[in-house]
C-alpha positions in Angstrom: -14.0 -4.7 34.5 -10.9 -6.5 32.4 -12.6 -5.2 29.2 -12.9 -1.6 30.1 -8.7 -1.8 31.5 -8.0 -3.3 28.3 -9.6 -0.9 25.7 -7.4 1.7 27.5 -4.2 -0.1 27.3 -5.2 -0.8 23.7 -6.1 2.9 23.0 -2.9 3.7 24.3 -1.1 1.5 22.4 -2.4 2.9 19.1 -1.7 6.3 20.3 2.0 5.2 20.8 3.1 2.9 18.3 1.4 5.1 15.8 2.6 8.0 16.9 6.4 6.5 16.1 5.6 6.3 12.6 6.6 9.8 12.3 10.0 9.2 14.2 13.1 9.2 12.4 11.7 9.4 9.2 15.0 11.4 8.2 17.4 8.8 8.7 15.2 5.0 8.9 15.7 4.1 6.2 18.6 6.1 5.6 19.2 6.8 1.9 16.5 8.0 -0.8 15.4 5.1 -2.9 15.0 5.8 -6.6 11.5 5.8 -6.2 11.1 8.1 -3.5 13.4 10.7 -5.2 10.8 10.8 -8.2 8.1 11.1 -6.5 10.0 14.1 -4.5 10.9 15.6 -8.2 7.3 15.2 -9.4 5.6 16.8 -6.5 8.2 19.7 -6.2 7.1 20.4 -10.5 3.5 20.2 -9.7 3.7 22.5 -6.5 6.4 24.9 -8.5 4.1 25.4 -11.5 1.7 22.3 -12.2 3.3 20.2 -14.1 4.9 17.0 -13.9 8.9 15.9 -14.0 9.1 15.7 -17.6 7.1 19.8 -17.4 4.0 18.4 -18.8 1.6 20.8 -17.5 -1.1 19.7 -15.9 -1.2 15.7 -16.9 -3.9 13.4 -15.3 -0.8 11.6 -14.2 2.8 13.1 -13.5 5.1 10.9 -16.3 7.6 8.5 -14.5 10.5 7.4 -16.8 11.6 4.9 -14.0 8.4 2.6 -12.7 4.8 3.5 -13.0 3.5 7.5 -13.4 2.2 9.1 -10.2 -1.8 9.0 -10.0 -4.1 12.2 -9.2 -5.1 10.8 -6.7 -1.8 11.1 -4.5 -0.1 13.9 -6.5 -2.7 16.1 -6.8 -3.9 16.3 -2.9 -0.1 16.1 -1.9 0.3 19.6 -3.6 -1.2 21.1 -0.2 1.1 18.6 2.0 3.9 19.9 0.2 3.1 24.1 0.2 3.1 23.2 4.0 6.1 20.5 4.7 8.4 20.9 1.5 8.7 18.1 -1.1 11.6 16.7 0.0 11.9 12.8 1.1 11.2 12.8 4.4 8.2 15.4 4.4 6.7 12.9 1.4 7.3 9.6 4.0 5.4 11.6 6.5 2.7 12.1 3.7 3.1 8.0 2.8 2.5 8.0 6.8 -0.5 10.3 6.8 -2.4 8.3 4.4 -2.0 5.3 5.9 -3.3 7.1 9.8 -6.6 8.1 7.2 -7.0 4.5 6.3 -6.9 3.5 9.9 -9.4 6.3 10.4 -11.5 4.5 7.9 -11.0 1.2 9.1 -12.3 2.5 12.3 -15.6 3.4 11.1 -15.7 1.1 8.6 -15.4 -1.9 11.8 -17.6 0.2 14.3 -20.7 0.3 11.7 -20.4 -3.3 10.9 -20.0 -4.6 14.5 -19.3 -1.5 17.0 -16.4 0.0 18.9 -14.7 -2.8 21.2 -14.3 -4.2 17.5 -13.0 -1.2 16.1 -10.4 -0.8 18.2 -9.2 -4.2 17.8 -8.9 -3.9 13.9 -7.4 -0.5 14.7 -5.0 -2.5 17.0 -4.1 -5.2 14.7 -3.4 -2.7 11.7 -1.2 -0.6 14.4 0.7 -4.4 15.0 0.7 -4.8 11.3 4.6 -5.5 9.7 2.8 -5.7 6.1 2.2 -1.7 6.4 5.2 -0.5 8.4 7.8 -0.2 6.1 6.6 0.6 2.9 4.2 3.4 4.2 6.8 5.0 5.9 8.9 4.8 2.4 7.7 7.8 0.2 5.4 6.0 -2.3 2.1 6.3 -3.3 0.3 2.5 -3.4 -0.9 2.1 0.0 -4.0 5.4 -0.7 -5.3 2.5 -2.8 -7.0 0.3 0.3 -7.5 3.8 1.8 -10.2 4.1 -0.7 -11.2 0.9 -1.2 -12.0 1.1 3.1 -13.6 4.6 2.8 -15.7 2.9 0.3 -16.5 0.3 1.8 -17.9 2.0 4.9 -20.0 4.1 2.6 -21.7 1.5 0.7 -22.4 -0.5 4.3 -23.0 2.6 6.2 -26.7 2.9 4.5 -28.3 1.8 1.1 -29.2 5.7 0.3 -28.3 6.5 -3.3 -25.4 9.7 -2.4 -24.2 7.1 -0.2 -23.4 4.4 -2.8 -22.1 6.9 -5.3 -19.6 7.9 -2.9 -19.0 4.5 -2.8 -18.5 4.2 -7.0 -16.7 7.1 -6.6 -14.0 5.4 -3.9 -13.5 2.6 -5.8 -13.3 4.5 -8.8 -10.1 6.2 -6.9 -8.5 3.2 -5.7 -7.9 2.1 -9.2 -6.5 5.4 -9.9 -4.4 4.9 -6.9 -2.2 1.8 -8.0 -2.1 -0.4 -10.5 -2.7 -3.7 -9.3 -5.9 -2.3 -7.5 -7.6 -1.8 -11.1 -8.1 -5.4 -11.2 -8.6 -6.4 -7.2 -11.1 -3.3 -7.4 -13.2 -4.9 -10.0 -13.1 -8.2 -7.9 -14.0 -7.5 -4.9 -17.1 -5.0 -6.0 -18.6 -8.7 -7.1 -17.8 -9.9 -3.6 -19.0 -7.5 -2.6 -22.4 -8.4 -5.1 -22.9 -11.7 -4.0 -22.1 -11.4 0.3 -25.0 -8.5 0.0 -27.0 -11.1 -2.4 -30.6 -11.5 0.1 -28.4 -9.8 3.0 -30.6 -7.0 2.8 -32.9 -4.6 1.0 -31.3 -2.6 -1.8 -32.7 0.1 -3.5 -32.0 0.4 -7.6 -31.6 3.7 -7.4 -29.1 3.6 -5.3 -27.4 0.2 -7.5 -27.2 3.2 -10.8 -26.0 5.6 -8.7 -22.6 3.6 -7.7 -22.5 1.8 -11.3 -23.1 5.4 -12.9 -20.6 7.1 -11.0 -18.1 4.3 -10.7 -18.2 4.1 -14.7 -17.7 7.9 -15.8 -15.1 8.1 -12.8 -13.2 5.4 -14.8 -13.3 7.4 -18.5 -10.0 9.1 -17.8 -8.3 6.0 -16.8 -9.4 4.5 -19.6 -8.2 6.8 -22.0 -5.0 7.0 -20.5 -4.4 3.4 -21.5 -5.8 3.1 -24.7 -3.5 6.0 -26.1 -1.3 6.7 -23.2 1.2 5.4 -21.4 -0.2 3.8 -18.3 -0.1 0.1 -19.8 3.9 0.5 -20.4 4.9 -0.3 -16.6 2.3 -3.7 -16.7 3.8 -4.2 -20.4 7.3 -4.5 -18.4 6.7 -6.8 -15.7 3.9 -8.7 -17.0 3.8 -12.4 -17.3 2.5 -12.3 -20.7 5.7 -10.6 -21.5 7.9 -11.6 -24.8 11.3 -11.1 -23.0 10.1 -12.7 -19.3 8.8 -15.7 -21.6 11.6 -16.6 -23.5 13.6 -16.2 -21.1 11.8 -18.8 -19.1 11.8 -21.1 -22.3 8.1 -21.0 -22.8 5.6 -19.8 -25.7 3.2 -18.4 -24.0 0.6 -21.5 -24.8 -2.5 -21.0 -22.1 -1.0 -24.3 -19.9 2.3 -22.8 -19.1 0.3 -19.2 -19.0 -1.6 -21.0 -15.9 1.5 -22.8 -14.7 3.5 -19.7 -14.0 0.1 -17.8 -12.4 -0.3 -20.4 -10.4 3.7 -20.6 -9.1 3.9 -16.8 -8.3 0.3 -16.8 -6.9 1.5 -19.6 -4.4 5.0 -17.8 -3.5 2.1 -15.2 -1.8 1.7 -18.6 0.3 4.6 -19.5 1.3 5.2 -20.2 5.1 8.7 -17.9 4.5 6.6 -15.1 3.2 3.8 -15.2 5.7 5.3 -15.7 9.4 9.2 -15.5 8.9 10.9 -13.1 6.8 8.2 -11.6 4.5 9.1 -9.9 1.4 12.5 -9.9 0.3 12.9 -6.5 -0.3 14.1 -4.1 2.5 11.7 -1.4 1.1 8.7 -3.2 1.8 9.7 -6.1 5.0 12.1 -5.7 7.8 13.4 -9.2 6.6 12.9 -10.3 10.3 9.3 -10.4 10.3 6.5 -12.3 7.8 3.7 -10.1 6.3 1.8 -11.4 9.6 2.4 -9.9 12.9 2.1 -12.2 16.0 -1.8 -10.8 16.1 -2.3 -12.2 12.9 -0.9 -15.5 13.4 -2.7 -15.9 17.0 -6.3 -15.1 15.0 -5.3 -18.0 12.3 -5.2 -20.2 15.9 -8.5 -19.3 17.6 -10.1 -19.8 14.2 -8.7 -23.1 14.0 -10.1 -24.0 17.4 -13.5 -22.5 16.1 -13.5 -24.7 13.5 -12.2 -27.7 15.5 -15.6 -26.4 17.9 -17.8 -27.2 14.9 -16.7 -30.3 14.2 -17.3 -31.7 17.5 -20.7 -29.9 17.8 -20.0 -28.0 20.5 -22.1 -24.7 20.6 -23.3 -24.8 17.0 -25.7 -21.9 17.4 -23.3 -19.5 19.3 -20.5 -20.1 17.4 -19.1 -17.0 15.9 -17.7 -19.1 12.3 -21.0 -20.6 11.9 -23.4 -17.2 12.7 -20.7 -15.2 10.4 -19.6 -17.5 7.6 -21.0 -15.3 5.1 -18.8 -12.4 6.9 -15.5 -14.5 6.5 -16.0 -16.4 3.4 -16.0 -12.2 1.8 -13.1 -11.3 3.7 -11.4 -14.7 2.7 -12.6 -14.2 -0.9 -10.4 -10.7 -0.8 -8.3 -11.6 1.0 -7.1 -14.5 -1.5 -8.1 -11.6 -4.4 -5.7 -9.3 -3.9 -3.2 -11.6 -4.3 -4.1 -11.8 -8.5 -2.9 -8.4 -9.5 0.8 -9.7 -8.1 0.7 -13.1 -9.8 0.6 -11.7 -12.9 3.9 -9.7 -12.7 7.4 -11.4 -12.7 9.7 -9.2 -11.0 10.5 -9.2 -6.7 7.7 -12.0 -5.9 6.5 -12.6 -4.0 5.7 -8.6 -3.5 3.8 -7.4 -0.3 2.8 -4.2 -2.0 1.7 -5.3 -4.9 -0.9 -7.4 -2.6 -1.4 -4.6 0.0 -5.0 -4.4 -1.6 -5.3 -7.8 0.8 -3.9 -6.1 3.6 -7.3 -4.3 5.3 -9.2 -7.6 4.6 -6.7 -9.5 7.0 -6.7 -6.9 9.6 -10.5 -7.1 9.4 -10.2 -11.0 9.6 -7.5 -10.7 12.9 -10.2 -7.9 14.6 -12.4 -10.1 14.3 -11.5 -13.2 15.7 -9.4 -11.7 18.6 -13.5 -9.4 19.0 -14.9 -12.8 18.6 -13.1 -15.0 20.8 -13.8 -12.2 23.4 -16.8 -12.3 23.3 -17.4 -15.4 24.0 -15.0 -15.2 27.1 -14.0 -12.3 28.3 -10.9 -12.6 30.1 -9.3 -12.4 26.7 -9.5 -9.3 26.5 -6.3 -8.5 28.2 -5.1 -11.1 26.0 -5.8 -8.8 22.9 -3.5 -5.4 24.5 -0.9 -7.6 25.6 -0.9 -9.8 21.8 -0.7 -5.9 20.1 2.0 -4.7 22.5 4.5 -7.5 22.2 3.4 -7.2 18.5 4.1 -3.6 17.9 7.0 -3.7 20.2 9.3 -6.7 18.7 8.1 -4.8 15.1 9.4 -1.4 16.0 12.4 -2.1 18.0 13.7 -4.6 14.6 13.0 -1.4 12.7 14.8 1.4 14.9 17.8 -0.9 15.6 18.7 -4.0 12.8 16.9 -2.1 9.7 18.7 0.9 9.4 21.7 -0.9 8.9 20.5 -3.9 7.2 18.5 -1.4 4.2 21.1 0.9 3.7 22.1 -0.7 0.5 18.1 -0.2 -1.2 17.9 3.3 -0.4 21.5 4.8 -2.7 23.1 6.3 0.4 25.8 6.7 -0.6 24.0 9.1 -3.4 23.1 11.1 -0.4 26.5 11.0 1.5 28.4 12.0 -1.4 25.5 15.3 -2.5 26.0 16.6 1.2 29.3 17.4 0.8 29.0 19.4 -2.4 30.4 22.8 -2.3 31.5 24.7 -5.2 30.2 24.6 -9.0 33.1 22.7 -9.5 31.8 19.7 -7.1 27.8 19.8 -8.6 29.7 19.2 -12.3 31.3 16.4 -11.0 28.6 14.7 -9.5 26.4 15.0 -12.3 29.0 13.3 -14.6 29.7 10.6 -11.9 25.5 9.8 -11.4 24.8 10.9 -15.0 22.7 7.7 -15.6 20.6 8.0 -12.0 18.4 11.2 -13.4 16.1 11.4 -10.6 18.8 11.2 -7.9 20.7 14.0 -9.5 17.0 16.2 -10.3 16.2 15.8 -7.1 19.9 17.1 -5.4 19.8 19.8 -7.7 16.6 21.1 -6.5 16.9 20.3 -2.4 20.4 20.7 -2.1 21.8 23.0 -5.0 18.6 25.5 -5.0 17.1 25.3 -8.9 13.9 25.3 -9.6 12.6 22.1 -11.2 13.0 23.6 -14.9 16.1 24.6 -14.4 17.6 21.3 -12.7 15.4 19.7 -16.0 16.8 22.0 -18.4 20.4 21.4 -17.0 20.1 17.7 -17.0 19.0 17.1 -20.4 21.7 19.4 -21.3 24.5 16.9 -19.7 22.3 13.9 -20.8 22.3 15.5 -25.2 26.4 16.3 -24.3 27.2 12.9 -23.5 25.5 11.3 -25.9 26.9 13.1 -28.9 29.8 11.8 -27.0 28.7 8.5 -27.0 29.2 8.2 -23.3 25.0 7.9 -22.6 
């Protein structure tokens, strides 16, 4: 009885709180971040004529002068969204949330495949409550498409050992590596840990292994080419701990021991109590700054783990202890949580960084769901506690996000440029606007398209004419 009522409440909470993700996308966050502007300009150019913001026709990655190039896994599927809903920043914020919803659906089917429907619902509740994914997926960024592909890849990997399921898993793992640069290290390490997890656990067909490996490797050929001959390595070269400028700023020469100490220091920043439990990511683009990346539900799941570990030490119910029975599964989740932090620890900017470790997020959600589900399997009266903790977590998060966050985060989203652009009336106004904000090229391009009514090519040509004129005058 308790379980049925609690599950109904969980389903209702998941539907309500996830519907809220689409609310006020035009005003919260207030203003538009430069990365969102670049995304919108890139998507508009692809929608209009199949080129990126630099007018390169049909590129694999949309080149971005600022930040990372836009991946095909985000841009090309997004063209359909753009044709229906447009390429304004609020529209693409909706696209980002929609991508996350597909990830939630994947978590449900993946979890159901592993331990059943009630476990799957708890995992989705944990994902719904997660501050880690809430703020950043209401920003028009492509990053969370990487965990989406990883989740669906794991689903097909575990659904069966048939060669076509494993081939699809290999393709989806490769897509995750296209989707977000940190996944290009995380996914191969995850696949290695998956091999250790599966070793001896079930019978595996050689044809399935060959199909997964073949599809995965072949799918990565264009990505490897982009690193060797294209611009894909540019962003990491700038923000890597191996950057000579960064090492010089630290007074280091780059010896192996120095690199290890820098890496360990950066890694441990992501495990600090402040980051995990209290204030989260230092950037308002990724966090409300009032919660850590872990929700109340996540934190309580760690306490449940501690209780089960104490029971092991006391030798109580040894054979029935879910930690003992599922130790390989829990070690797999823990390994991949920590693996997901490695790429961020290899960078030198804005640390700790909740977005760069988004590869860890699905594994934390699976862990949280598993600990709560296991506890409820032992004590069925805990089902109402799961629903209550989930509602409490989501309520605190949404209250802070919709009341405190809009004002506190304004400075991160260039609200003054948006407010100025919305007041422009005449051609002279626009000329003054372009002169004043001439160094913010994506901001200018965005408003020239979405406020002034130019095509992507017209806006590009106009901005570069201004750039060249100012450069000749020594003003750029």
